[in-house]
All heavy atoms as atom14 arrays in JSON, in Angstrom:
{
  "sequence": "MWPQIIYLLFVGFALGITIMAHGERRTVSLGHFLVIHAFVLSLLYWGGFFDCFFK",
  "atom14_mask": [
    [1, 1, 1, 1, 1, 1, 1, 1, 0, 0, 0, 0, 0, 0],
    [1, 1, 1, 1, 1, 1, 1, 1, 1, 1, 1, 1, 1, 1],
    [1, 1, 1, 1, 1, 1, 1, 0, 0, 0, 0, 0, 0, 0],
    [1, 1, 1, 1, 1, 1, 1, 1, 1, 0, 0, 0, 0, 0],
    [1, 1, 1, 1, 1, 1, 1, 1, 0, 0, 0, 0, 0, 0],
    [1, 1, 1, 1, 1, 1, 1, 1, 0, 0, 0, 0, 0, 0],
    [1, 1, 1, 1, 1, 1, 1, 1, 1, 1, 1, 1, 0, 0],
    [1, 1, 1, 1, 1, 1, 1, 1, 0, 0, 0, 0, 0, 0],
    [1, 1, 1, 1, 1, 1, 1, 1, 0, 0, 0, 0, 0, 0],
    [1, 1, 1, 1, 1, 1, 1, 1, 1, 1, 1, 0, 0, 0],
    [1, 1, 1, 1, 1, 1, 1, 0, 0, 0, 0, 0, 0, 0],
    [1, 1, 1, 1, 0, 0, 0, 0, 0, 0, 0, 0, 0, 0],
    [1, 1, 1, 1, 1, 1, 1, 1, 1, 1, 1, 0, 0, 0],
    [1, 1, 1, 1, 1, 0, 0, 0, 0, 0, 0, 0, 0, 0],
    [1, 1, 1, 1, 1, 1, 1, 1, 0, 0, 0, 0, 0, 0],
    [1, 1, 1, 1, 0, 0, 0, 0, 0, 0, 0, 0, 0, 0],
    [1, 1, 1, 1, 1, 1, 1, 1, 0, 0, 0, 0, 0, 0],
    [1, 1, 1, 1, 1, 1, 1, 0, 0, 0, 0, 0, 0, 0],
    [1, 1, 1, 1, 1, 1, 1, 1, 0, 0, 0, 0, 0, 0],
    [1, 1, 1, 1, 1, 1, 1, 1, 0, 0, 0, 0, 0, 0],
    [1, 1, 1, 1, 1, 0, 0, 0, 0, 0, 0, 0, 0, 0],
    [1, 1, 1, 1, 1, 1, 1, 1, 1, 1, 0, 0, 0, 0],
    [1, 1, 1, 1, 0, 0, 0, 0, 0, 0, 0, 0, 0, 0],
    [1, 1, 1, 1, 1, 1, 1, 1, 1, 0, 0, 0, 0, 0],
    [1, 1, 1, 1, 1, 1, 1, 1, 1, 1, 1, 0, 0, 0],
    [1, 1, 1, 1, 1, 1, 1, 1, 1, 1, 1, 0, 0, 0],
    [1, 1, 1, 1, 1, 1, 1, 0, 0, 0, 0, 0, 0, 0],
    [1, 1, 1, 1, 1, 1, 1, 0, 0, 0, 0, 0, 0, 0],
    [1, 1, 1, 1, 1, 1, 0, 0, 0, 0, 0, 0, 0, 0],
    [1, 1, 1, 1, 1, 1, 1, 1, 0, 0, 0, 0, 0, 0],
    [1, 1, 1, 1, 0, 0, 0, 0, 0, 0, 0, 0, 0, 0],
    [1, 1, 1, 1, 1, 1, 1, 1, 1, 1, 0, 0, 0, 0],
    [1, 1, 1, 1, 1, 1, 1, 1, 1, 1, 1, 0, 0, 0],
    [1, 1, 1, 1, 1, 1, 1, 1, 0, 0, 0, 0, 0, 0],
    [1, 1, 1, 1, 1, 1, 1, 0, 0, 0, 0, 0, 0, 0],
    [1, 1, 1, 1, 1, 1, 1, 1, 0, 0, 0, 0, 0, 0],
    [1, 1, 1, 1, 1, 1, 1, 1, 1, 1, 0, 0, 0, 0],
    [1, 1, 1, 1, 1, 0, 0, 0, 0, 0, 0, 0, 0, 0],
    [1, 1, 1, 1, 1, 1, 1, 1, 1, 1, 1, 0, 0, 0],
    [1, 1, 1, 1, 1, 1, 1, 0, 0, 0, 0, 0, 0, 0],
    [1, 1, 1, 1, 1, 1, 1, 1, 0, 0, 0, 0, 0, 0],
    [1, 1, 1, 1, 1, 1, 0, 0, 0, 0, 0, 0, 0, 0],
    [1, 1, 1, 1, 1, 1, 1, 1, 0, 0, 0, 0, 0, 0],
    [1, 1, 1, 1, 1, 1, 1, 1, 0, 0, 0, 0, 0, 0],
    [1, 1, 1, 1, 1, 1, 1, 1, 1, 1, 1, 1, 0, 0],
    [1, 1, 1, 1, 1, 1, 1, 1, 1, 1, 1, 1, 1, 1],
    [1, 1, 1, 1, 0, 0, 0, 0, 0, 0, 0, 0, 0, 0],
    [1, 1, 1, 1, 0, 0, 0, 0, 0, 0, 0, 0, 0, 0],
    [1, 1, 1, 1, 1, 1, 1, 1, 1, 1, 1, 0, 0, 0],
    [1, 1, 1, 1, 1, 1, 1, 1, 1, 1, 1, 0, 0, 0],
    [1, 1, 1, 1, 1, 1, 1, 1, 0, 0, 0, 0, 0, 0],
    [1, 1, 1, 1, 1, 1, 0, 0, 0, 0, 0, 0, 0, 0],
    [1, 1, 1, 1, 1, 1, 1, 1, 1, 1, 1, 0, 0, 0],
    [1, 1, 1, 1, 1, 1, 1, 1, 1, 1, 1, 0, 0, 0],
    [1, 1, 1, 1, 1, 1, 1, 1, 1, 0, 0, 0, 0, 0]
  ],
  "atom14_positions": [
    [[-2.46, 12.37, 12.42], [-2.16, 10.97, 12.4], [-3.28, 10.15, 11.75], [-3.02, 9.09, 11.2], [-1.91, 10.47, 13.82], [-1.53, 9.02, 13.79], [-1.46, 8.05, 15.26], [-0.47, 8.78, 16.41], [0.0, 0.0, 0.0], [0.0, 0.0, 0.0], [0.0, 0.0, 0.0], [0.0, 0.0, 0.0], [0.0, 0.0, 0.0], [0.0, 0.0, 0.0]],
    [[-4.5, 10.65, 11.76], [-5.61, 9.89, 11.16], [-5.47, 9.68, 9.66], [-5.79, 8.59, 9.17], [-6.95, 10.55, 11.51], [-7.37, 10.21, 12.91], [-7.36, 11.04, 13.99], [-7.78, 8.94, 13.39], [-7.75, 10.36, 15.1], [-8.02, 9.07, 14.77], [-7.97, 7.71, 12.8], [-8.45, 8.0, 15.55], [-8.4, 6.65, 13.59], [-8.64, 6.8, 14.94]],
    [[-5.0, 10.66, 8.91], [-4.83, 10.4, 7.47], [-3.86, 9.26, 7.2], [-4.08, 8.45, 6.29], [-4.29, 11.72, 6.92], [-4.73, 12.75, 7.88], [-4.73, 12.08, 9.22], [0.0, 0.0, 0.0], [0.0, 0.0, 0.0], [0.0, 0.0, 0.0], [0.0, 0.0, 0.0], [0.0, 0.0, 0.0], [0.0, 0.0, 0.0], [0.0, 0.0, 0.0]],
    [[-2.81, 9.15, 7.99], [-1.83, 8.09, 7.81], [-2.45, 6.72, 8.11], [-2.23, 5.75, 7.38], [-0.6, 8.31, 8.71], [0.23, 9.49, 8.3], [-0.27, 10.82, 8.84], [-1.32, 10.91, 9.44], [0.5, 11.87, 8.63], [0.0, 0.0, 0.0], [0.0, 0.0, 0.0], [0.0, 0.0, 0.0], [0.0, 0.0, 0.0], [0.0, 0.0, 0.0]],
    [[-3.24, 6.65, 9.18], [-3.88, 5.39, 9.54], [-4.88, 4.97, 8.48], [-4.93, 3.8, 8.07], [-4.55, 5.51, 10.92], [-3.48, 5.67, 12.01], [-5.43, 4.3, 11.21], [-4.03, 5.99, 13.38], [0.0, 0.0, 0.0], [0.0, 0.0, 0.0], [0.0, 0.0, 0.0], [0.0, 0.0, 0.0], [0.0, 0.0, 0.0], [0.0, 0.0, 0.0]],
    [[-5.67, 5.92, 8.0], [-6.66, 5.62, 6.95], [-5.95, 5.15, 5.69], [-6.38, 4.17, 5.05], [-7.55, 6.84, 6.68], [-8.44, 7.12, 7.91], [-8.39, 6.64, 5.42], [-9.17, 8.43, 7.87], [0.0, 0.0, 0.0], [0.0, 0.0, 0.0], [0.0, 0.0, 0.0], [0.0, 0.0, 0.0], [0.0, 0.0, 0.0], [0.0, 0.0, 0.0]],
    [[-4.86, 5.81, 5.32], [-4.12, 5.41, 4.12], [-3.59, 3.99, 4.27], [-3.71, 3.17, 3.36], [-2.97, 6.38, 3.85], [-2.13, 5.93, 2.68], [-2.59, 6.11, 1.38], [-0.92, 5.29, 2.87], [-1.85, 5.67, 0.31], [-0.17, 4.85, 1.8], [-0.64, 5.04, 0.52], [0.09, 4.59, -0.54], [0.0, 0.0, 0.0], [0.0, 0.0, 0.0]],
    [[-3.02, 3.67, 5.43], [-2.5, 2.32, 5.65], [-3.6, 1.27, 5.64], [-3.4, 0.15, 5.15], [-1.71, 2.27, 6.96], [-0.4, 3.07, 6.97], [0.2, 3.06, 8.37], [0.57, 2.52, 5.94], [0.0, 0.0, 0.0], [0.0, 0.0, 0.0], [0.0, 0.0, 0.0], [0.0, 0.0, 0.0], [0.0, 0.0, 0.0], [0.0, 0.0, 0.0]],
    [[-4.79, 1.61, 6.14], [-5.92, 0.68, 6.07], [-6.33, 0.42, 4.62], [-6.6, -0.72, 4.23], [-7.11, 1.22, 6.86], [-6.98, 1.15, 8.37], [-8.16, 1.87, 9.03], [-6.91, -0.29, 8.84], [0.0, 0.0, 0.0], [0.0, 0.0, 0.0], [0.0, 0.0, 0.0], [0.0, 0.0, 0.0], [0.0, 0.0, 0.0], [0.0, 0.0, 0.0]],
    [[-6.38, 1.49, 3.82], [-6.72, 1.31, 2.4], [-5.7, 0.44, 1.68], [-6.07, -0.4, 0.87], [-6.85, 2.66, 1.7], [-8.13, 3.38, 1.98], [-8.16, 4.77, 1.96], [-9.29, 2.71, 2.27], [-9.34, 5.45, 2.21], [-10.47, 3.38, 2.53], [-10.5, 4.75, 2.5], [0.0, 0.0, 0.0], [0.0, 0.0, 0.0], [0.0, 0.0, 0.0]],
    [[-4.43, 0.64, 1.97], [-3.39, -0.19, 1.36], [-3.56, -1.64, 1.79], [-3.42, -2.56, 0.99], [-1.98, 0.34, 1.69], [-0.91, -0.64, 1.28], [-1.75, 1.68, 1.01], [0.0, 0.0, 0.0], [0.0, 0.0, 0.0], [0.0, 0.0, 0.0], [0.0, 0.0, 0.0], [0.0, 0.0, 0.0], [0.0, 0.0, 0.0], [0.0, 0.0, 0.0]],
    [[-3.88, -1.85, 3.06], [-4.11, -3.21, 3.56], [-5.29, -3.88, 2.87], [-5.22, -5.06, 2.51], [0.0, 0.0, 0.0], [0.0, 0.0, 0.0], [0.0, 0.0, 0.0], [0.0, 0.0, 0.0], [0.0, 0.0, 0.0], [0.0, 0.0, 0.0], [0.0, 0.0, 0.0], [0.0, 0.0, 0.0], [0.0, 0.0, 0.0], [0.0, 0.0, 0.0]],
    [[-6.39, -3.16, 2.7], [-7.54, -3.71, 1.99], [-7.19, -4.03, 0.54], [-7.57, -5.07, 0.01], [-8.73, -2.74, 2.02], [-9.4, -2.63, 3.35], [-9.73, -1.4, 3.86], [-9.68, -3.77, 4.11], [-10.35, -1.29, 5.1], [-10.28, -3.66, 5.35], [-10.63, -2.42, 5.84], [0.0, 0.0, 0.0], [0.0, 0.0, 0.0], [0.0, 0.0, 0.0]],
    [[-6.47, -3.14, -0.11], [-6.07, -3.37, -1.5], [-5.16, -4.59, -1.6], [-5.29, -5.39, -2.55], [-5.37, -2.14, -2.07], [0.0, 0.0, 0.0], [0.0, 0.0, 0.0], [0.0, 0.0, 0.0], [0.0, 0.0, 0.0], [0.0, 0.0, 0.0], [0.0, 0.0, 0.0], [0.0, 0.0, 0.0], [0.0, 0.0, 0.0], [0.0, 0.0, 0.0]],
    [[-4.28, -4.77, -0.63], [-3.41, -5.94, -0.62], [-4.24, -7.22, -0.48], [-4.01, -8.2, -1.19], [-2.39, -5.84, 0.51], [-1.47, -7.04, 0.7], [-0.63, -7.29, -0.55], [-0.59, -6.86, 1.92], [0.0, 0.0, 0.0], [0.0, 0.0, 0.0], [0.0, 0.0, 0.0], [0.0, 0.0, 0.0], [0.0, 0.0, 0.0], [0.0, 0.0, 0.0]],
    [[-5.2, -7.21, 0.42], [-6.07, -8.38, 0.6], [-6.84, -8.72, -0.66], [-6.93, -9.9, -1.05], [0.0, 0.0, 0.0], [0.0, 0.0, 0.0], [0.0, 0.0, 0.0], [0.0, 0.0, 0.0], [0.0, 0.0, 0.0], [0.0, 0.0, 0.0], [0.0, 0.0, 0.0], [0.0, 0.0, 0.0], [0.0, 0.0, 0.0], [0.0, 0.0, 0.0]],
    [[-7.38, -7.72, -1.33], [-8.13, -7.95, -2.56], [-7.2, -8.48, -3.65], [-7.56, -9.4, -4.4], [-8.82, -6.64, -3.01], [-9.94, -6.3, -2.04], [-9.34, -6.75, -4.44], [-10.51, -4.91, -2.21], [0.0, 0.0, 0.0], [0.0, 0.0, 0.0], [0.0, 0.0, 0.0], [0.0, 0.0, 0.0], [0.0, 0.0, 0.0], [0.0, 0.0, 0.0]],
    [[-5.99, -7.94, -3.72], [-5.03, -8.39, -4.72], [-4.61, -9.83, -4.47], [-4.5, -10.63, -5.4], [-3.79, -7.48, -4.73], [-4.21, -6.15, -4.99], [-2.8, -7.91, -5.79], [0.0, 0.0, 0.0], [0.0, 0.0, 0.0], [0.0, 0.0, 0.0], [0.0, 0.0, 0.0], [0.0, 0.0, 0.0], [0.0, 0.0, 0.0], [0.0, 0.0, 0.0]],
    [[-4.4, -10.19, -3.21], [-4.02, -11.57, -2.88], [-5.15, -12.53, -3.24], [-4.9, -13.61, -3.79], [-3.65, -11.68, -1.39], [-2.31, -10.98, -1.14], [-3.59, -13.14, -0.94], [-1.95, -10.87, 0.32], [0.0, 0.0, 0.0], [0.0, 0.0, 0.0], [0.0, 0.0, 0.0], [0.0, 0.0, 0.0], [0.0, 0.0, 0.0], [0.0, 0.0, 0.0]],
    [[-6.4, -12.15, -2.97], [-7.54, -13.02, -3.29], [-7.69, -13.21, -4.8], [-8.08, -14.28, -5.26], [-8.84, -12.45, -2.72], [-8.9, -12.55, -1.22], [-10.46, -12.03, -0.45], [-11.23, -10.97, -1.6], [0.0, 0.0, 0.0], [0.0, 0.0, 0.0], [0.0, 0.0, 0.0], [0.0, 0.0, 0.0], [0.0, 0.0, 0.0], [0.0, 0.0, 0.0]],
    [[-7.39, -12.17, -5.59], [-7.6, -12.23, -7.03], [-6.35, -12.65, -7.79], [-6.4, -12.8, -9.01], [-8.06, -10.86, -7.54], [0.0, 0.0, 0.0], [0.0, 0.0, 0.0], [0.0, 0.0, 0.0], [0.0, 0.0, 0.0], [0.0, 0.0, 0.0], [0.0, 0.0, 0.0], [0.0, 0.0, 0.0], [0.0, 0.0, 0.0], [0.0, 0.0, 0.0]],
    [[-5.23, -12.86, -7.1], [-3.97, -13.2, -7.76], [-4.11, -14.5, -8.54], [-4.57, -15.51, -8.03], [-2.86, -13.34, -6.72], [-1.53, -13.67, -7.31], [-0.83, -12.77, -8.08], [-0.77, -14.79, -7.26], [0.31, -13.33, -8.46], [0.36, -14.56, -7.97], [0.0, 0.0, 0.0], [0.0, 0.0, 0.0], [0.0, 0.0, 0.0], [0.0, 0.0, 0.0]],
    [[-3.72, -14.47, -9.8], [-3.73, -15.66, -10.65], [-5.05, -15.94, -11.33], [-5.16, -16.92, -12.07], [0.0, 0.0, 0.0], [0.0, 0.0, 0.0], [0.0, 0.0, 0.0], [0.0, 0.0, 0.0], [0.0, 0.0, 0.0], [0.0, 0.0, 0.0], [0.0, 0.0, 0.0], [0.0, 0.0, 0.0], [0.0, 0.0, 0.0], [0.0, 0.0, 0.0]],
    [[-6.06, -15.12, -11.11], [-7.33, -15.34, -11.79], [-7.21, -14.9, -13.25], [-6.19, -14.39, -13.68], [-8.44, -14.55, -11.09], [-8.82, -15.12, -9.75], [-10.0, -14.41, -9.14], [-10.57, -13.51, -9.78], [-10.34, -14.76, -8.0], [0.0, 0.0, 0.0], [0.0, 0.0, 0.0], [0.0, 0.0, 0.0], [0.0, 0.0, 0.0], [0.0, 0.0, 0.0]],
    [[-8.27, -15.12, -13.99], [-8.26, -14.84, -15.42], [-7.92, -13.39, -15.71], [-7.21, -13.1, -16.67], [-9.62, -15.21, -16.0], [-9.67, -15.14, -17.49], [-11.0, -15.67, -17.97], [-11.0, -15.76, -19.39], [-10.81, -16.87, -20.07], [-10.6, -17.99, -19.43], [-10.84, -16.86, -21.38], [0.0, 0.0, 0.0], [0.0, 0.0, 0.0], [0.0, 0.0, 0.0]],
    [[-8.44, -12.46, -14.91], [-8.07, -11.05, -15.06], [-6.62, -10.86, -14.69], [-6.1, -11.59, -13.85], [-8.93, -10.2, -14.13], [-9.86, -9.28, -14.86], [-10.7, -8.51, -13.89], [-9.93, -7.36, -13.42], [-10.35, -6.57, -12.47], [-11.47, -6.8, -11.87], [-9.63, -5.54, -12.11], [0.0, 0.0, 0.0], [0.0, 0.0, 0.0], [0.0, 0.0, 0.0]],
    [[-5.98, -9.91, -15.25], [-4.57, -9.68, -14.97], [-4.42, -8.97, -13.63], [-4.53, -7.76, -13.53], [-3.93, -8.84, -16.08], [-4.17, -9.46, -17.33], [-2.44, -8.71, -15.86], [0.0, 0.0, 0.0], [0.0, 0.0, 0.0], [0.0, 0.0, 0.0], [0.0, 0.0, 0.0], [0.0, 0.0, 0.0], [0.0, 0.0, 0.0], [0.0, 0.0, 0.0]],
    [[-4.18, -9.76, -12.59], [-3.93, -9.23, -11.26], [-2.65, -9.87, -10.76], [-2.54, -11.08, -10.7], [-5.09, -9.55, -10.29], [-4.77, -9.06, -8.9], [-6.38, -8.94, -10.78], [0.0, 0.0, 0.0], [0.0, 0.0, 0.0], [0.0, 0.0, 0.0], [0.0, 0.0, 0.0], [0.0, 0.0, 0.0], [0.0, 0.0, 0.0], [0.0, 0.0, 0.0]],
    [[-1.69, -9.06, -10.43], [-0.4, -9.59, -10.03], [0.0, -9.04, -8.66], [0.01, -7.83, -8.45], [0.67, -9.23, -11.06], [1.93, -9.58, -10.58], [0.0, 0.0, 0.0], [0.0, 0.0, 0.0], [0.0, 0.0, 0.0], [0.0, 0.0, 0.0], [0.0, 0.0, 0.0], [0.0, 0.0, 0.0], [0.0, 0.0, 0.0], [0.0, 0.0, 0.0]],
    [[0.31, -9.94, -7.76], [0.77, -9.53, -6.45], [2.11, -8.81, -6.57], [2.37, -7.84, -5.85], [0.91, -10.76, -5.54], [1.41, -10.5, -4.12], [0.47, -9.55, -3.39], [1.54, -11.81, -3.37], [0.0, 0.0, 0.0], [0.0, 0.0, 0.0], [0.0, 0.0, 0.0], [0.0, 0.0, 0.0], [0.0, 0.0, 0.0], [0.0, 0.0, 0.0]],
    [[2.94, -9.23, -7.48], [4.23, -8.58, -7.68], [4.09, -7.13, -8.09], [4.79, -6.26, -7.58], [0.0, 0.0, 0.0], [0.0, 0.0, 0.0], [0.0, 0.0, 0.0], [0.0, 0.0, 0.0], [0.0, 0.0, 0.0], [0.0, 0.0, 0.0], [0.0, 0.0, 0.0], [0.0, 0.0, 0.0], [0.0, 0.0, 0.0], [0.0, 0.0, 0.0]],
    [[3.17, -6.86, -9.03], [2.94, -5.48, -9.45], [2.45, -4.63, -8.29], [2.87, -3.49, -8.1], [1.93, -5.41, -10.6], [2.45, -5.93, -11.88], [1.7, -6.72, -12.7], [3.66, -5.82, -12.48], [2.42, -7.04, -13.76], [3.61, -6.51, -13.64], [0.0, 0.0, 0.0], [0.0, 0.0, 0.0], [0.0, 0.0, 0.0], [0.0, 0.0, 0.0]],
    [[1.53, -5.19, -7.51], [1.0, -4.47, -6.35], [2.13, -4.1, -5.39], [2.22, -2.96, -4.94], [-0.04, -5.33, -5.62], [-0.52, -4.73, -4.33], [-1.59, -3.86, -4.32], [0.11, -5.02, -3.13], [-2.02, -3.29, -3.13], [-0.31, -4.45, -1.94], [-1.38, -3.58, -1.95], [0.0, 0.0, 0.0], [0.0, 0.0, 0.0], [0.0, 0.0, 0.0]],
    [[2.99, -5.06, -5.08], [4.06, -4.82, -4.11], [5.06, -3.78, -4.61], [5.49, -2.91, -3.84], [4.77, -6.13, -3.77], [3.92, -7.15, -3.0], [4.69, -8.44, -2.83], [3.46, -6.6, -1.67], [0.0, 0.0, 0.0], [0.0, 0.0, 0.0], [0.0, 0.0, 0.0], [0.0, 0.0, 0.0], [0.0, 0.0, 0.0], [0.0, 0.0, 0.0]],
    [[5.41, -3.83, -5.88], [6.37, -2.87, -6.43], [5.78, -1.46, -6.42], [6.43, -0.5, -5.98], [6.79, -3.27, -7.86], [7.55, -2.16, -8.55], [7.62, -4.55, -7.82], [0.0, 0.0, 0.0], [0.0, 0.0, 0.0], [0.0, 0.0, 0.0], [0.0, 0.0, 0.0], [0.0, 0.0, 0.0], [0.0, 0.0, 0.0], [0.0, 0.0, 0.0]],
    [[4.55, -1.32, -6.88], [3.92, 0.01, -6.95], [3.76, 0.6, -5.56], [4.09, 1.76, -5.31], [2.57, -0.08, -7.68], [2.8, -0.36, -9.16], [1.75, 1.19, -7.48], [1.55, -0.76, -9.91], [0.0, 0.0, 0.0], [0.0, 0.0, 0.0], [0.0, 0.0, 0.0], [0.0, 0.0, 0.0], [0.0, 0.0, 0.0], [0.0, 0.0, 0.0]],
    [[3.25, -0.19, -4.61], [3.01, 0.35, -3.28], [4.3, 0.56, -2.49], [4.37, 1.46, -1.65], [2.02, -0.52, -2.51], [0.61, -0.25, -2.93], [0.07, -0.8, -4.06], [-0.33, 0.56, -2.41], [-1.16, -0.37, -4.2], [-1.43, 0.47, -3.21], [0.0, 0.0, 0.0], [0.0, 0.0, 0.0], [0.0, 0.0, 0.0], [0.0, 0.0, 0.0]],
    [[5.32, -0.22, -2.75], [6.62, 0.04, -2.11], [7.16, 1.39, -2.58], [7.71, 2.16, -1.79], [7.6, -1.08, -2.44], [0.0, 0.0, 0.0], [0.0, 0.0, 0.0], [0.0, 0.0, 0.0], [0.0, 0.0, 0.0], [0.0, 0.0, 0.0], [0.0, 0.0, 0.0], [0.0, 0.0, 0.0], [0.0, 0.0, 0.0], [0.0, 0.0, 0.0]],
    [[7.0, 1.69, -3.86], [7.45, 2.96, -4.41], [6.66, 4.12, -3.79], [7.24, 5.12, -3.33], [7.29, 2.96, -5.93], [7.71, 4.23, -6.59], [9.04, 4.58, -6.66], [6.77, 5.08, -7.13], [9.44, 5.77, -7.27], [7.14, 6.27, -7.73], [8.49, 6.6, -7.8], [0.0, 0.0, 0.0], [0.0, 0.0, 0.0], [0.0, 0.0, 0.0]],
    [[5.34, 3.99, -3.73], [4.5, 5.06, -3.18], [4.79, 5.25, -1.69], [4.94, 6.39, -1.22], [3.0, 4.74, -3.41], [2.12, 5.7, -2.64], [2.67, 4.8, -4.89], [0.0, 0.0, 0.0], [0.0, 0.0, 0.0], [0.0, 0.0, 0.0], [0.0, 0.0, 0.0], [0.0, 0.0, 0.0], [0.0, 0.0, 0.0], [0.0, 0.0, 0.0]],
    [[4.89, 4.16, -0.93], [5.19, 4.28, 0.49], [6.56, 4.9, 0.73], [6.75, 5.67, 1.67], [5.1, 2.92, 1.17], [3.68, 2.4, 1.39], [3.71, 0.95, 1.87], [2.92, 3.27, 2.37], [0.0, 0.0, 0.0], [0.0, 0.0, 0.0], [0.0, 0.0, 0.0], [0.0, 0.0, 0.0], [0.0, 0.0, 0.0], [0.0, 0.0, 0.0]],
    [[7.52, 4.57, -0.13], [8.85, 5.16, 0.0], [8.8, 6.68, -0.21], [9.42, 7.44, 0.53], [9.81, 4.55, -1.02], [9.97, 3.19, -0.78], [0.0, 0.0, 0.0], [0.0, 0.0, 0.0], [0.0, 0.0, 0.0], [0.0, 0.0, 0.0], [0.0, 0.0, 0.0], [0.0, 0.0, 0.0], [0.0, 0.0, 0.0], [0.0, 0.0, 0.0]],
    [[8.05, 7.11, -1.22], [7.91, 8.55, -1.47], [7.22, 9.25, -0.32], [7.61, 10.35, 0.09], [7.15, 8.79, -2.77], [7.91, 8.52, -4.06], [6.97, 8.69, -5.25], [9.09, 9.45, -4.18], [0.0, 0.0, 0.0], [0.0, 0.0, 0.0], [0.0, 0.0, 0.0], [0.0, 0.0, 0.0], [0.0, 0.0, 0.0], [0.0, 0.0, 0.0]],
    [[6.16, 8.65, 0.21], [5.45, 9.25, 1.34], [6.34, 9.33, 2.58], [6.33, 10.34, 3.3], [4.17, 8.46, 1.65], [3.05, 8.58, 0.62], [1.94, 7.61, 0.96], [2.53, 9.99, 0.55], [0.0, 0.0, 0.0], [0.0, 0.0, 0.0], [0.0, 0.0, 0.0], [0.0, 0.0, 0.0], [0.0, 0.0, 0.0], [0.0, 0.0, 0.0]],
    [[7.11, 8.29, 2.82], [8.02, 8.29, 3.96], [9.09, 9.36, 3.79], [9.39, 10.12, 4.71], [8.66, 6.91, 4.12], [9.66, 6.85, 5.24], [9.24, 6.81, 6.57], [11.02, 6.85, 4.98], [10.15, 6.76, 7.61], [11.95, 6.81, 6.01], [11.51, 6.76, 7.32], [12.42, 6.73, 8.33], [0.0, 0.0, 0.0], [0.0, 0.0, 0.0]],
    [[9.65, 9.43, 2.61], [10.69, 10.41, 2.32], [10.16, 11.84, 2.46], [10.85, 12.75, 2.91], [11.21, 10.16, 0.9], [12.38, 10.99, 0.49], [13.36, 11.51, 1.29], [12.72, 11.37, -0.83], [14.28, 12.18, 0.53], [13.9, 12.12, -0.78], [12.14, 11.14, -2.08], [14.5, 12.65, -1.9], [12.74, 11.67, -3.19], [13.91, 12.41, -3.1]],
    [[8.9, 12.04, 2.08], [8.29, 13.36, 2.17], [7.8, 13.73, 3.56], [7.29, 14.82, 3.77], [0.0, 0.0, 0.0], [0.0, 0.0, 0.0], [0.0, 0.0, 0.0], [0.0, 0.0, 0.0], [0.0, 0.0, 0.0], [0.0, 0.0, 0.0], [0.0, 0.0, 0.0], [0.0, 0.0, 0.0], [0.0, 0.0, 0.0], [0.0, 0.0, 0.0]],
    [[7.92, 12.81, 4.53], [7.55, 13.13, 5.9], [6.12, 12.81, 6.28], [5.66, 13.21, 7.36], [0.0, 0.0, 0.0], [0.0, 0.0, 0.0], [0.0, 0.0, 0.0], [0.0, 0.0, 0.0], [0.0, 0.0, 0.0], [0.0, 0.0, 0.0], [0.0, 0.0, 0.0], [0.0, 0.0, 0.0], [0.0, 0.0, 0.0], [0.0, 0.0, 0.0]],
    [[5.39, 12.07, 5.47], [3.99, 11.78, 5.75], [3.82, 10.94, 7.02], [2.83, 11.08, 7.73], [3.37, 11.04, 4.55], [1.88, 10.85, 4.64], [1.03, 11.92, 4.54], [1.34, 9.59, 4.79], [-0.33, 11.75, 4.59], [-0.02, 9.41, 4.84], [-0.87, 10.49, 4.75], [0.0, 0.0, 0.0], [0.0, 0.0, 0.0], [0.0, 0.0, 0.0]],
    [[4.79, 10.08, 7.33], [4.68, 9.2, 8.49], [5.49, 9.67, 9.69], [5.7, 8.91, 10.63], [5.1, 7.77, 8.1], [4.21, 7.16, 7.07], [4.67, 6.98, 5.77], [2.93, 6.77, 7.36], [3.86, 6.41, 4.81], [2.11, 6.21, 6.42], [2.57, 6.02, 5.13], [0.0, 0.0, 0.0], [0.0, 0.0, 0.0], [0.0, 0.0, 0.0]],
    [[5.94, 10.92, 9.69], [6.74, 11.44, 10.78], [6.01, 11.41, 12.12], [6.64, 11.29, 13.18], [7.22, 12.85, 10.49], [8.36, 12.9, 9.51], [8.93, 11.82, 9.21], [8.68, 13.99, 9.03], [0.0, 0.0, 0.0], [0.0, 0.0, 0.0], [0.0, 0.0, 0.0], [0.0, 0.0, 0.0], [0.0, 0.0, 0.0], [0.0, 0.0, 0.0]],
    [[4.69, 11.5, 12.09], [3.93, 11.5, 13.36], [4.08, 10.18, 14.08], [3.89, 10.11, 15.29], [2.46, 11.82, 13.1], [1.61, 10.58, 12.12], [0.0, 0.0, 0.0], [0.0, 0.0, 0.0], [0.0, 0.0, 0.0], [0.0, 0.0, 0.0], [0.0, 0.0, 0.0], [0.0, 0.0, 0.0], [0.0, 0.0, 0.0], [0.0, 0.0, 0.0]],
    [[4.42, 9.11, 13.41], [4.6, 7.8, 14.04], [5.99, 7.67, 14.68], [6.2, 6.82, 15.53], [4.44, 6.66, 13.04], [3.04, 6.48, 12.55], [2.76, 6.52, 11.2], [1.98, 6.28, 13.43], [1.47, 6.34, 10.73], [0.69, 6.12, 12.98], [0.43, 6.14, 11.63], [0.0, 0.0, 0.0], [0.0, 0.0, 0.0], [0.0, 0.0, 0.0]],
    [[6.95, 8.48, 14.27], [8.32, 8.32, 14.71], [8.82, 9.45, 15.6], [10.01, 9.59, 15.82], [9.26, 8.21, 13.48], [8.89, 7.07, 12.58], [8.37, 7.29, 11.32], [9.07, 5.76, 12.99], [8.02, 6.24, 10.49], [8.73, 4.69, 12.18], [8.2, 4.94, 10.92], [0.0, 0.0, 0.0], [0.0, 0.0, 0.0], [0.0, 0.0, 0.0]],
    [[7.92, 10.26, 16.13], [8.33, 11.35, 17.02], [8.34, 10.89, 18.46], [7.64, 10.09, 18.91], [7.38, 12.54, 16.88], [7.62, 13.28, 15.58], [6.76, 14.51, 15.54], [7.06, 15.25, 14.23], [6.28, 16.44, 14.08], [0.0, 0.0, 0.0], [0.0, 0.0, 0.0], [0.0, 0.0, 0.0], [0.0, 0.0, 0.0], [0.0, 0.0, 0.0]]
  ]
}
């Protein structure tokens, strides 16, 4: 269960950084972040990575 928690923490930190930098001169888009991570989380869920939370 620890790898899942650590992964979710990293995603949360990345989301916070993306929200803070959204709209700045560098190309940072909250929309891109959400689409990419929704896809990755969907694949991980489908592959059983989060099954320890639902048993």
